[in-house]
N, CA, C and O atoms as CSV, one atom per row, in Angstrom:
chain,resi,resn,atom,element,x,y,z
A,1,MET,N,N,21.519,-147.859,-38.364
A,1,MET,CA,C,22.058,-147.610,-37.072
A,1,MET,C,C,22.896,-148.724,-36.713
A,1,MET,O,O,22.531,-149.845,-37.066
A,2,THR,N,N,23.980,-148.583,-36.055
A,2,THR,CA,C,24.865,-149.821,-35.563
A,2,THR,C,C,24.083,-150.326,-34.251
A,2,THR,O,O,23.213,-149.724,-33.622
A,3,ARG,N,N,24.640,-151.616,-34.010
A,3,ARG,CA,C,24.065,-152.471,-32.838
A,3,ARG,C,C,24.270,-151.634,-31.589
A,3,ARG,O,O,23.378,-151.522,-30.748
A,4,LEU,N,N,25.498,-151.025,-31.470
A,4,LEU,CA,C,25.724,-150.273,-30.278
A,4,LEU,C,C,24.744,-149.062,-30.039
A,4,LEU,O,O,24.369,-148.768,-28.904
A,5,SER,N,N,24.340,-148.362,-31.184
A,5,SER,CA,C,23.437,-147.186,-31.047
A,5,SER,C,C,22.137,-147.875,-30.664
A,5,SER,O,O,21.499,-147.376,-29.737
A,6,LEU,N,N,21.698,-148.895,-31.229
A,6,LEU,CA,C,20.428,-149.429,-30.834
A,6,LEU,C,C,20.307,-149.910,-29.413
A,6,LEU,O,O,19.240,-149.837,-28.802
A,7,LEU,N,N,21.433,-150.414,-28.881
A,7,LEU,CA,C,21.617,-150.759,-27.425
A,7,LEU,C,C,21.468,-149.648,-26.593
A,7,LEU,O,O,20.617,-149.671,-25.704
A,8,LEU,N,N,22.272,-148.563,-26.789
A,8,LEU,CA,C,22.056,-147.264,-26.214
A,8,LEU,C,C,20.890,-146.720,-26.181
A,8,LEU,O,O,20.574,-146.161,-25.131
A,9,LEU,N,N,19.996,-146.730,-27.240
A,9,LEU,CA,C,18.792,-146.087,-27.483
A,9,LEU,C,C,17.664,-146.829,-26.602
A,9,LEU,O,O,16.803,-146.266,-25.926
A,10,ALA,N,N,17.851,-148.161,-26.753
A,10,ALA,CA,C,16.903,-148.907,-25.960
A,10,ALA,C,C,17.215,-148.793,-24.354
A,10,ALA,O,O,16.277,-148.679,-23.566
A,11,ALA,N,N,18.462,-148.828,-23.943
A,11,ALA,CA,C,18.876,-148.667,-22.430
A,11,ALA,C,C,18.236,-147.191,-22.165
A,11,ALA,O,O,17.492,-146.994,-21.204
A,12,GLY,N,N,18.542,-146.296,-22.981
A,12,GLY,CA,C,18.034,-145.104,-22.520
A,12,GLY,C,C,16.637,-144.765,-22.407
A,12,GLY,O,O,16.257,-143.948,-21.568
A,13,LEU,N,N,15.821,-145.367,-23.230
A,13,LEU,CA,C,14.467,-145.391,-23.254
A,13,LEU,C,C,13.849,-146.224,-22.061
A,13,LEU,O,O,12.777,-145.949,-21.522
A,14,GLY,N,N,14.549,-147.122,-21.775
A,14,GLY,CA,C,14.237,-147.942,-20.558
A,14,GLY,C,C,14.500,-147.517,-19.332
A,14,GLY,O,O,13.768,-147.842,-18.397
A,15,LEU,N,N,15.540,-146.759,-19.170
A,15,LEU,CA,C,15.941,-146.042,-17.928
A,15,LEU,C,C,15.144,-144.743,-17.740
A,15,LEU,O,O,14.929,-144.363,-16.589
A,16,SER,N,N,14.683,-144.026,-18.799
A,16,SER,CA,C,13.870,-142.885,-18.596
A,16,SER,C,C,12.600,-143.042,-17.908
A,16,SER,O,O,12.014,-142.120,-17.341
A,17,ALA,N,N,12.185,-144.278,-17.982
A,17,ALA,CA,C,10.911,-144.577,-17.219
A,17,ALA,C,C,11.163,-144.634,-15.675
A,17,ALA,O,O,10.249,-144.313,-14.915
A,18,CYS,N,N,12.456,-145.059,-15.161
A,18,CYS,CA,C,12.595,-145.207,-13.803
A,18,CYS,C,C,13.508,-144.374,-13.169
A,18,CYS,O,O,13.847,-144.567,-12.002
A,19,THR,N,N,13.990,-143.335,-13.942
A,19,THR,CA,C,14.946,-142.430,-13.390
A,19,THR,C,C,14.414,-140.939,-13.180
A,19,THR,O,O,13.939,-140.373,-14.165
A,20,ASP,N,N,14.460,-140.325,-12.064
A,20,ASP,CA,C,14.107,-138.801,-11.979
A,20,ASP,C,C,15.056,-138.146,-12.357
A,20,ASP,O,O,16.060,-138.211,-11.648
A,21,PRO,N,N,15.102,-137.364,-13.471
A,21,PRO,CA,C,16.145,-136.479,-13.956
A,21,PRO,C,C,16.592,-135.397,-13.134
A,21,PRO,O,O,17.658,-134.816,-13.339
A,22,ASN,N,N,15.767,-135.103,-12.169
A,22,ASN,CA,C,16.071,-133.938,-11.343
A,22,ASN,C,C,16.848,-134.433,-9.971
A,22,ASN,O,O,17.313,-133.592,-9.202
A,23,ALA,N,N,16.954,-135.794,-9.721
A,23,ALA,CA,C,17.528,-136.324,-8.542
A,23,ALA,C,C,18.963,-135.989,-8.584
A,23,ALA,O,O,19.565,-135.879,-9.652
A,24,GLY,N,N,19.608,-135.798,-7.244
A,24,GLY,CA,C,20.918,-135.496,-7.204
A,24,GLY,C,C,21.861,-136.928,-7.330
A,24,GLY,O,O,21.410,-138.040,-7.603
A,25,PRO,N,N,22.984,-136.662,-7.114
A,25,PRO,CA,C,23.720,-137.896,-7.166
A,25,PRO,C,C,23.321,-139.166,-6.359
A,25,PRO,O,O,22.956,-138.925,-5.208
A,26,GLY,N,N,23.321,-140.428,-6.728
A,26,GLY,CA,C,22.790,-141.409,-5.923
A,26,GLY,C,C,23.029,-142.708,-6.763
A,26,GLY,O,O,23.638,-142.650,-7.831
A,27,PRO,N,N,22.583,-143.770,-6.307
A,27,PRO,CA,C,22.940,-145.098,-7.190
A,27,PRO,C,C,22.403,-144.873,-8.349
A,27,PRO,O,O,21.308,-144.335,-8.508
A,28,LEU,N,N,23.253,-145.332,-9.367
A,28,LEU,CA,C,22.843,-145.536,-10.840
A,28,LEU,C,C,22.023,-146.683,-11.224
A,28,LEU,O,O,22.233,-147.783,-10.714
A,29,PRO,N,N,21.217,-146.522,-11.983
A,29,PRO,CA,C,20.355,-147.727,-12.400
A,29,PRO,C,C,21.460,-148.814,-12.966
A,29,PRO,O,O,22.531,-148.431,-13.439
A,30,GLU,N,N,21.112,-150.149,-12.875
A,30,GLU,CA,C,21.793,-151.352,-13.382
A,30,GLU,C,C,22.319,-151.143,-14.680
A,30,GLU,O,O,23.505,-151.391,-14.898
A,31,GLY,N,N,21.412,-150.624,-15.752
A,31,GLY,CA,C,21.662,-150.428,-17.152
A,31,GLY,C,C,22.797,-149.468,-17.433
A,31,GLY,O,O,23.551,-149.659,-18.387
A,32,VAL,N,N,22.936,-148.378,-16.566
A,32,VAL,CA,C,23.971,-147.453,-16.603
A,32,VAL,C,C,25.284,-148.226,-16.052
A,32,VAL,O,O,26.329,-148.270,-16.702
A,33,LEU,N,N,25.134,-148.765,-14.918
A,33,LEU,CA,C,26.481,-149.433,-14.611
A,33,LEU,C,C,26.924,-150.393,-15.427
A,33,LEU,O,O,28.111,-150.721,-15.415
A,34,ALA,N,N,25.964,-151.003,-16.294
A,34,ALA,CA,C,26.450,-152.171,-17.090
A,34,ALA,C,C,27.318,-151.708,-18.241
A,34,ALA,O,O,28.276,-152.334,-18.693
A,35,ILE,N,N,26.813,-150.393,-18.713
A,35,ILE,CA,C,27.475,-149.753,-19.919
A,35,ILE,C,C,28.667,-148.793,-19.721
A,35,ILE,O,O,29.495,-148.536,-20.594
A,36,ALA,N,N,28.655,-148.280,-18.435
A,36,ALA,CA,C,29.618,-147.331,-18.402
A,36,ALA,C,C,31.022,-147.661,-18.379
A,36,ALA,O,O,31.433,-148.553,-17.638
A,37,GLY,N,N,31.827,-146.968,-19.178
A,37,GLY,CA,C,33.348,-147.275,-19.046
A,37,GLY,C,C,34.032,-147.070,-17.917
A,37,GLY,O,O,33.498,-146.535,-16.946
A,38,PRO,N,N,35.241,-147.455,-17.917
A,38,PRO,CA,C,36.199,-147.430,-16.754
A,38,PRO,C,C,36.773,-146.122,-16.384
A,38,PRO,O,O,36.805,-145.268,-17.271
A,39,ASN,N,N,37.207,-145.845,-15.274
A,39,ASN,CA,C,37.923,-144.675,-14.873
A,39,ASN,C,C,37.163,-143.582,-14.830
A,39,ASN,O,O,37.618,-142.510,-15.232
A,40,GLN,N,N,35.766,-143.701,-14.287
A,40,GLN,CA,C,34.888,-142.686,-14.374
A,40,GLN,C,C,34.104,-142.556,-12.819
A,40,GLN,O,O,33.635,-143.584,-12.330
A,41,ASP,N,N,34.010,-141.457,-12.201
A,41,ASP,CA,C,33.483,-141.504,-10.835
A,41,ASP,C,C,31.948,-141.654,-10.882
A,41,ASP,O,O,31.173,-140.698,-10.880
A,42,LEU,N,N,31.583,-142.985,-10.925
A,42,LEU,CA,C,30.144,-143.256,-10.830
A,42,LEU,C,C,29.303,-142.875,-9.743
A,42,LEU,O,O,28.077,-142.828,-9.837
A,43,ALA,N,N,30.125,-142.528,-8.430
A,43,ALA,CA,C,29.282,-142.063,-7.270
A,43,ALA,C,C,28.774,-140.718,-7.507
A,43,ALA,O,O,27.709,-140.319,-7.034
A,44,SER,N,N,29.519,-140.047,-8.219
A,44,SER,CA,C,29.010,-138.521,-8.467
A,44,SER,C,C,28.138,-138.299,-9.649
A,44,SER,O,O,27.700,-137.177,-9.903
A,45,ALA,N,N,27.869,-139.365,-10.394
A,45,ALA,CA,C,27.172,-139.304,-11.670
A,45,ALA,C,C,25.651,-138.977,-11.427
A,45,ALA,O,O,24.941,-139.638,-10.670
A,46,ARG,N,N,25.213,-137.848,-12.176
A,46,ARG,CA,C,23.789,-137.548,-12.210
A,46,ARG,C,C,23.418,-137.116,-13.564
A,46,ARG,O,O,24.288,-136.836,-14.388
A,47,VAL,N,N,21.972,-137.041,-13.869
A,47,VAL,CA,C,21.455,-136.469,-15.077
A,47,VAL,C,C,21.284,-135.125,-14.882
A,47,VAL,O,O,20.706,-134.702,-13.880
A,48,LEU,N,N,21.830,-134.236,-15.938
A,48,LEU,CA,C,21.642,-132.900,-15.950
A,48,LEU,C,C,20.300,-132.590,-16.830
A,48,LEU,O,O,20.209,-133.065,-17.962
A,49,PRO,N,N,19.312,-131.821,-16.305
A,49,PRO,CA,C,18.179,-131.556,-17.187
A,49,PRO,C,C,18.273,-130.750,-18.521
A,49,PRO,O,O,17.370,-130.714,-19.357
A,50,GLU,N,N,19.551,-130.065,-18.627
A,50,GLU,CA,C,19.694,-129.365,-19.775
A,50,GLU,C,C,19.801,-130.302,-21.161
A,50,GLU,O,O,19.320,-129.975,-22.246
A,51,ASP,N,N,20.476,-131.437,-20.912
A,51,ASP,CA,C,20.454,-132.345,-21.954
A,51,ASP,C,C,20.025,-133.855,-21.918
A,51,ASP,O,O,20.031,-134.640,-22.866
A,52,ASN,N,N,19.647,-134.098,-20.595
A,52,ASN,CA,C,19.121,-135.298,-20.303
A,52,ASN,C,C,20.236,-136.462,-20.183
A,52,ASN,O,O,19.879,-137.633,-20.049
A,53,CYS,N,N,21.466,-136.132,-20.232
A,53,CYS,CA,C,22.519,-137.114,-20.008
A,53,CYS,C,C,23.176,-136.961,-18.590
A,53,CYS,O,O,23.078,-136.055,-17.762
A,54,TYR,N,N,23.928,-138.229,-18.576
A,54,TYR,CA,C,24.666,-138.398,-17.439
A,54,TYR,C,C,25.955,-137.740,-17.319
A,54,TYR,O,O,26.761,-137.818,-18.246
A,55,TRP,N,N,26.247,-137.026,-16.135
A,55,TRP,CA,C,27.675,-136.335,-16.110
A,55,TRP,C,C,28.186,-136.679,-14.928
A,55,TRP,O,O,27.376,-136.966,-14.046
A,56,TYR,N,N,29.536,-136.730,-14.641
A,56,TYR,CA,C,30.212,-137.076,-13.471
A,56,TYR,C,C,31.131,-135.928,-13.097
A,56,TYR,O,O,31.367,-135.052,-13.929
A,57,ALA,N,N,31.678,-135.891,-11.843
A,57,ALA,CA,C,32.499,-134.917,-11.477
A,57,ALA,C,C,34.066,-135.603,-11.485
A,57,ALA,O,O,34.426,-136.547,-10.781
A,58,HIS,N,N,34.803,-134.941,-12.373
A,58,HIS,CA,C,36.172,-135.447,-12.516
A,58,HIS,C,C,37.096,-134.492,-11.738
A,58,HIS,O,O,37.235,-133.322,-12.092
A,59,LYS,N,N,37.687,-134.985,-10.735
A,59,LYS,CA,C,38.430,-134.197,-9.693
A,59,LYS,C,C,39.785,-134.256,-10.227
A,59,LYS,O,O,40.430,-135.303,-10.170
A,60,GLY,N,N,40.319,-133.038,-10.816
A,60,GLY,CA,C,41.715,-132.844,-11.326
A,60,GLY,C,C,42.546,-132.238,-10.427
A,60,GLY,O,O,42.082,-131.895,-9.340
A,61,PRO,N,N,43.834,-132.025,-10.725
A,61,PRO,CA,C,44.679,-131.359,-9.646
A,61,PRO,C,C,44.478,-130.162,-9.260
A,61,PRO,O,O,44.856,-129.776,-8.154
A,62,VAL,N,N,43.803,-129.334,-10.185
A,62,VAL,CA,C,43.448,-127.917,-9.872
A,62,VAL,C,C,42.049,-127.560,-9.717
A,62,VAL,O,O,41.659,-126.690,-8.938
A,63,GLU,N,N,41.247,-128.305,-10.534
A,63,GLU,CA,C,39.702,-127.929,-10.282
A,63,GLU,C,C,38.827,-129.287,-10.629
A,63,GLU,O,O,39.345,-130.244,-11.206
A,64,THR,N,N,37.540,-129.268,-10.245
A,64,THR,CA,C,36.828,-130.219,-10.352
A,64,THR,C,C,35.977,-129.837,-11.606
A,64,THR,O,O,35.436,-128.731,-11.596
A,65,THR,N,N,35.824,-130.602,-12.610
A,65,THR,CA,C,35.032,-130.436,-13.797
A,65,THR,C,C,34.067,-131.512,-14.059
A,65,THR,O,O,34.329,-132.693,-13.834
A,66,LEU,N,N,32.786,-131.035,-14.607
A,66,LEU,CA,C,31.687,-132.118,-14.802
A,66,LEU,C,C,31.944,-132.583,-16.435
A,66,LEU,O,O,31.988,-131.879,-17.443
A,67,LEU,N,N,32.063,-133.740,-16.305
A,67,LEU,CA,C,32.273,-134.376,-17.780
A,67,LEU,C,C,31.257,-135.400,-17.997
A,67,LEU,O,O,30.786,-136.006,-17.034
A,68,PRO,N,N,30.836,-135.669,-19.355
A,68,PRO,CA,C,29.815,-136.635,-19.647
A,68,PRO,C,C,30.248,-137.951,-19.329
A,68,PRO,O,O,31.384,-138.355,-19.577
A,69,LEU,N,N,29.185,-138.756,-18.676
A,69,LEU,CA,C,29.586,-140.194,-18.537
A,69,LEU,C,C,29.523,-140.925,-19.766
A,69,LEU,O,O,28.558,-140.718,-20.502
A,70,ARG,N,N,30.434,-141.776,-20.112
A,70,ARG,CA,C,30.517,-142.449,-21.336
A,70,ARG,C,C,30.720,-143.978,-21.323
A,70,ARG,O,O,31.263,-144.511,-20.355
A,71,THR,N,N,30.284,-144.703,-22.402
A,71,THR,CA,C,30.466,-146.110,-22.571
A,71,THR,C,C,31.805,-146.383,-22.663
A,71,THR,O,O,32.589,-145.433,-22.667
A,72,ALA,N,N,32.271,-147.675,-22.748
A,72,ALA,CA,C,33.687,-148.062,-23.018
A,72,ALA,C,C,33.966,-147.641,-24.358
A,72,ALA,O,O,35.159,-147.450,-24.597
A,73,ALA,N,N,33.094,-147.437,-25.356
A,73,ALA,CA,C,33.459,-147.127,-26.875
A,73,ALA,C,C,33.554,-145.643,-26.769
A,73,ALA,O,O,34.138,-145.105,-27.710
A,74,GLY,N,N,33.086,-144.835,-25.786
A,74,GLY,CA,C,33.264,-143.323,-25.931
A,74,GLY,C,C,31.842,-142.525,-25.983
A,74,GLY,O,O,31.681,-141.324,-25.770
A,75,ASN,N,N,30.893,-143.456,-26.306
A,75,ASN,CA,C,29.652,-142.717,-26.569
A,75,ASN,C,C,29.080,-142.177,-25.139
A,75,ASN,O,O,29.302,-142.791,-24.096
A,76,PRO,N,N,28.293,-140.923,-25.190
A,76,PRO,CA,C,27.668,-140.450,-24.016
A,76,PRO,C,C,26.495,-141.201,-23.546
A,76,PRO,O,O,25.742,-141.763,-24.343
A,77,ILE,N,N,26.327,-141.225,-22.334
A,77,ILE,CA,C,25.045,-142.170,-21.818
A,77,ILE,C,C,23.962,-141.102,-21.440
A,77,ILE,O,O,24.125,-140.327,-20.498
A,78,CYS,N,N,22.759,-141.111,-22.296
A,78,CYS,CA,C,21.827,-140.199,-22.141
A,78,CYS,C,C,20.413,-141.069,-21.898
A,78,CYS,O,O,20.290,-142.258,-22.194
A,79,LEU,N,N,19.418,-140.265,-21.322
A,79,LEU,CA,C,18.214,-140.958,-21.402
A,79,LEU,C,C,17.448,-140.653,-22.615
A,79,LEU,O,O,18.025,-140.001,-23.486
A,80,GLY,N,N,16.215,-141.031,-22.806
A,80,GLY,CA,C,15.501,-140.920,-24.085
A,80,GLY,C,C,15.382,-139.468,-24.269
A,80,GLY,O,O,16.053,-138.681,-23.602
A,81,VAL,N,N,14.430,-139.054,-25.278
A,81,VAL,CA,C,14.223,-137.743,-25.738
A,81,VAL,C,C,13.281,-137.195,-24.743
A,81,VAL,O,O,12.371,-137.845,-24.228
A,82,LYS,N,N,13.591,-135.814,-24.479
A,82,LYS,CA,C,12.877,-135.118,-23.285
A,82,LYS,C,C,11.558,-134.975,-24.020
A,82,LYS,O,O,11.591,-134.911,-25.249
A,83,GLU,N,N,10.324,-134.915,-23.334
A,83,GLU,CA,C,8.956,-134.563,-23.808
A,83,GLU,C,C,8.542,-133.173,-23.202
A,83,GLU,O,O,7.442,-132.687,-23.465
């Protein structure tokens, strides 16, 4: 595994203990804010229970679409494995 993969795995496992996946949009944990890439609507970000990953609402000129919240390197930000 690469260092970034290990960092994301550790962050996801750490965040899974303190984040309610069923919660609506709200303040993101510090770990997510630290690794989230630019130009994403962090205020609308939330975890979807289907994949346990963070998604945000991208407001385009015609419609609003949910997109995966990604790191600056382009990796999706997810919580640990669902149990």
